[in-house]
C-alpha positions as CSV (number, residue, x, y, z in Angstrom):
1,M,-18.0,45.3,100.0
2,A,-17.9,46.0,103.8
3,D,-21.1,47.2,105.5
4,T,-19.3,50.1,107.2
5,L,-16.8,52.3,105.6
6,E,-14.8,55.3,106.9
7,A,-13.9,58.6,105.5
8,L,-10.3,58.7,104.4
9,D,-10.0,62.4,105.0
10,S,-12.2,65.2,106.3
11,F,-14.3,66.9,103.6
12,V,-17.5,68.7,102.7
13,G,-19.5,68.0,99.6
14,N,-22.8,69.0,98.1
15,L,-25.3,66.1,98.0
16,N,-28.8,66.7,96.7
17,G,-28.4,70.5,97.1
18,K,-27.1,70.3,100.7
19,D,-23.6,70.5,102.0
20,I,-22.7,67.5,104.0
21,G,-19.5,67.1,106.0
22,F,-17.4,64.0,107.0
23,R,-14.5,63.8,109.4
24,K,-11.5,61.6,108.8
25,G,-12.2,58.1,110.2
26,E,-15.9,58.8,110.6
27,P,-17.9,55.5,110.0
28,V,-20.4,55.7,107.1
29,S,-22.8,53.0,105.9
30,A,-21.7,51.5,102.6
31,D,-25.1,52.3,101.1
32,H,-24.9,56.1,102.0
33,P,-25.4,58.3,98.9
34,A,-22.1,60.0,99.6
35,V,-20.3,56.7,99.2
36,K,-21.9,56.2,95.8
37,K,-21.1,59.8,94.7
38,W,-17.5,59.8,96.0
39,P,-16.4,56.2,96.4
40,G,-12.7,57.1,96.3
41,L,-13.1,59.1,99.6
42,F,-14.1,56.1,101.6
43,A,-12.5,52.7,102.6
44,P,-13.4,49.7,104.7
45,V,-13.0,50.4,108.5
46,T,-9.6,49.4,109.8
47,I,-8.9,48.3,113.4
48,R,-6.3,50.6,114.8
49,H,-5.7,49.1,118.2
50,A,-6.2,45.5,119.4
51,H,-5.9,45.1,123.1
52,T,-5.7,41.9,125.1
53,V,-7.7,42.0,128.3
54,E,-6.6,39.7,131.1
55,Q,-9.4,37.8,132.8
56,A,-9.6,39.3,136.3
57,T,-11.4,36.4,138.1
58,A,-11.4,32.6,137.9
59,A,-14.0,30.9,135.8
60,P,-16.3,28.5,137.6
61,G,-14.3,25.5,138.8
62,E,-11.0,27.2,138.0
63,K,-8.4,28.2,140.6
64,R,-6.2,31.3,140.1
65,N,-2.5,31.3,141.0
66,V,-2.1,33.6,144.0
67,A,1.3,34.9,145.1
68,V,1.7,34.4,148.8
69,P,4.0,36.8,150.6
70,S,6.9,35.2,152.4
């Protein structure tokens, strides 16, 4: 099981006599008592966006291609 889960939807539930709320997508530790009480309301965290970041500078000993205006 994943270490971190996320709430599948926003909800409020009573846990040990106290109301506790979760927002959709909120990360929750897999050992949280709410996960044990309502396991169907949580799922492993999903990556929604993966962005590639271009390296802005040359690494040591590396030369960057530079466009020279004509």
